[in-house]
C-alpha positions as CSV (number, residue, x, y, z in Angstrom):
1,M,0.0,0.0,0.0
2,K,2.9,2.3,0.8
3,T,4.2,1.7,-2.8
4,V,0.9,2.8,-4.3
5,Y,0.9,6.0,-2.3
6,T,4.5,6.7,-3.3
7,C,3.6,6.1,-7.0
8,I,0.6,8.4,-6.8
9,A,2.7,11.1,-5.1
10,I,5.4,10.9,-7.7
11,T,2.9,11.0,-10.6
12,L,1.1,14.0,-9.1
13,T,4.5,15.8,-8.6
14,I,5.5,15.2,-12.2
15,L,2.1,16.3,-13.6
16,L,1.9,19.5,-11.5
17,S,5.5,20.5,-12.0
18,T,5.3,20.0,-15.8
19,D,2.8,22.9,-16.0
20,A,5.3,25.2,-14.3
21,T,8.2,24.2,-16.5
22,L,6.2,24.7,-19.7
23,A,4.8,28.1,-18.6
24,Q,5.9,31.1,-20.7
25,S,8.3,33.6,-19.2
26,F,7.5,37.1,-20.5
27,P,9.8,40.1,-19.9
28,T,8.6,42.9,-17.7
29,M,7.1,46.1,-19.2
30,D,9.7,48.3,-20.9
31,A,10.4,51.5,-18.9
32,S,9.7,53.4,-22.1
33,P,6.9,51.5,-23.8
34,M,6.4,51.7,-27.6
35,D,3.3,53.6,-28.8
36,L,1.9,54.8,-32.1
37,A,-0.3,57.6,-33.4
38,M,-2.3,57.5,-36.6
39,A,-3.4,60.5,-38.7
40,R,-6.9,60.2,-40.2
41,A,-9.4,62.7,-41.3
42,D,-11.9,60.6,-39.4
43,R,-12.3,57.0,-38.2
44,N,-13.8,55.8,-41.6
45,T,-11.0,57.1,-43.8
46,P,-7.6,55.6,-44.7
47,P,-4.6,56.8,-42.7
48,V,-2.6,59.7,-43.9
49,A,0.4,59.2,-41.6
50,R,1.6,57.1,-38.6
51,V,4.3,57.6,-36.1
52,I,5.9,54.9,-33.9
53,Y,7.9,55.9,-30.9
54,S,8.9,55.0,-27.4
55,R,7.5,57.0,-24.5
56,P,10.0,57.8,-21.8
57,S,8.7,59.2,-18.5
58,K,9.7,62.4,-16.6
59,K,10.0,60.6,-13.2
60,G,10.9,63.9,-11.5
61,R,13.7,64.7,-13.9
62,E,14.5,67.9,-15.7
63,I,13.7,67.1,-19.3
64,F,14.8,69.7,-21.9
65,G,18.2,71.1,-21.4
66,E,19.2,68.2,-19.1
67,L,18.0,64.7,-19.9
68,V,17.5,65.8,-23.5
69,P,20.3,68.2,-24.1
70,Y,19.7,71.4,-26.2
71,D,21.3,71.7,-29.6
72,Q,21.9,68.0,-30.1
73,V,20.2,65.5,-32.4
74,W,17.6,63.5,-30.4
75,R,15.8,60.3,-31.4
76,T,12.6,62.0,-30.3
77,G,11.8,59.3,-27.7
78,A,13.6,56.4,-26.2
79,N,15.1,53.2,-27.6
80,E,14.7,53.0,-31.4
81,A,14.5,56.3,-33.2
82,T,11.0,57.6,-34.0
83,E,9.6,56.2,-37.2
84,L,7.3,58.3,-39.4
85,T,5.3,56.6,-42.2
86,L,3.4,58.7,-44.8
87,Y,0.7,56.9,-46.8
88,K,0.3,59.7,-49.4
89,P,2.5,62.5,-50.7
90,M,2.8,65.4,-48.2
91,L,4.5,68.7,-48.1
92,F,6.9,69.2,-45.1
93,G,7.7,72.9,-45.4
94,D,8.8,73.3,-49.0
95,T,9.8,69.7,-49.4
96,K,7.6,67.1,-51.1
97,L,7.7,63.8,-49.2
98,D,6.7,60.7,-51.0
99,P,4.8,57.9,-49.4
100,G,7.1,55.8,-47.3
101,T,8.9,55.4,-44.0
102,Y,11.3,57.9,-42.6
103,T,13.1,58.5,-39.3
104,L,12.0,61.6,-37.3
105,Y,14.8,63.3,-35.5
106,T,14.7,66.6,-33.6
107,I,17.2,69.1,-32.3
108,P,15.5,70.7,-29.3
109,K,16.4,74.2,-28.3
110,K,14.9,76.5,-25.6
111,D,12.6,78.4,-27.9
112,E,12.5,76.3,-31.1
113,W,13.1,72.8,-32.4
114,V,14.6,71.7,-35.6
115,I,12.5,68.8,-37.1
116,I,14.5,66.4,-39.3
117,I,13.1,63.9,-41.7
118,N,15.8,61.4,-42.4
119,G,16.0,58.5,-44.9
120,D,18.0,56.2,-42.7
121,T,15.4,53.9,-41.1
122,N,15.5,51.0,-38.5
123,V,18.1,52.7,-36.3
124,W,18.5,52.6,-32.6
125,G,18.7,56.0,-30.9
126,S,20.5,58.8,-32.7
127,Y,24.0,57.4,-32.3
128,S,24.2,56.5,-36.0
129,Y,22.5,59.7,-37.2
130,K,23.9,60.7,-40.6
131,K,23.2,64.3,-41.7
132,E,23.8,63.3,-45.3
133,K,20.6,61.2,-45.1
134,D,18.5,64.2,-44.2
135,I,15.6,64.7,-46.7
136,A,14.2,67.8,-45.1
137,R,14.4,70.1,-42.1
138,M,12.0,72.6,-40.6
139,T,12.2,74.8,-37.5
140,V,9.1,75.2,-35.3
141,E,8.6,77.2,-32.1
142,T,8.2,75.6,-28.8
143,R,5.0,76.2,-26.9
144,N,4.0,76.0,-23.2
145,A,1.6,73.2,-22.4
146,A,-1.5,73.9,-20.3
147,A,-0.4,71.1,-17.9
148,P,2.8,69.0,-17.7
149,T,2.8,65.7,-19.5
150,E,4.5,62.8,-17.5
151,S,5.4,60.7,-20.6
152,L,6.4,61.8,-24.0
153,S,3.3,61.9,-26.1
154,M,2.5,62.3,-29.8
155,V,-0.8,62.9,-31.5
156,F,-2.0,64.0,-35.0
157,R,-4.5,66.8,-35.3
158,P,-6.5,66.7,-38.5
159,E,-6.4,69.9,-40.6
160,N,-8.4,71.0,-43.6
161,D,-5.2,70.9,-45.7
162,G,-3.3,68.0,-44.1
163,T,-2.4,67.1,-40.5
164,T,-0.3,68.4,-37.7
165,L,1.9,66.2,-35.5
166,M,2.0,67.4,-31.9
167,I,4.8,66.3,-29.7
168,G,4.7,67.1,-26.0
169,W,6.6,66.2,-22.9
170,D,6.8,67.9,-19.5
171,S,5.6,71.5,-20.0
172,T,6.8,71.8,-23.7
173,Y,5.2,70.9,-27.0
174,V,5.7,71.6,-30.7
175,E,3.4,71.4,-33.7
176,I,4.7,70.0,-37.0
177,P,2.5,70.7,-40.0
178,F,2.2,68.3,-42.9
179,K,0.2,69.6,-45.9
180,S,-1.7,67.5,-48.4
181,I,-0.7,67.7,-52.0
């Protein structure tokens, strides 16, 4: 009888421990999770543009001029550089951008940002930034947000003649116009 109980105990141990060894092990949430924003005239229309970026958080830190230095190329987020996809031809300042995927870099300054559309895609950070791959640049003024934003945020605002990408973090935001052709 003791042998039967021992066999049952061993069988149950093996069956119960197999579940634990086969369970998936997922990584914890990234400190700067990836997000995306889509530009559409309304919910029932095809997209005009999309931006994919990682969202770092303020966490009590001084952002612009400290964590994100002034006058240096920034990936405009965390981890991989921010990716901009256009689904139709758009004007960025005086430059016609064809449909496709680009990298969106910025150079933050106290009162303005330089917005860079770059053709080198699938890059991590701004460490491998190549100015010769720039397709277009535009300077936009910084604005004071009505309330601070804890995590870097991006959203498209529909316009009659295109869309405006709004990028905000902490108490600063910028507006980047893209005009329909």
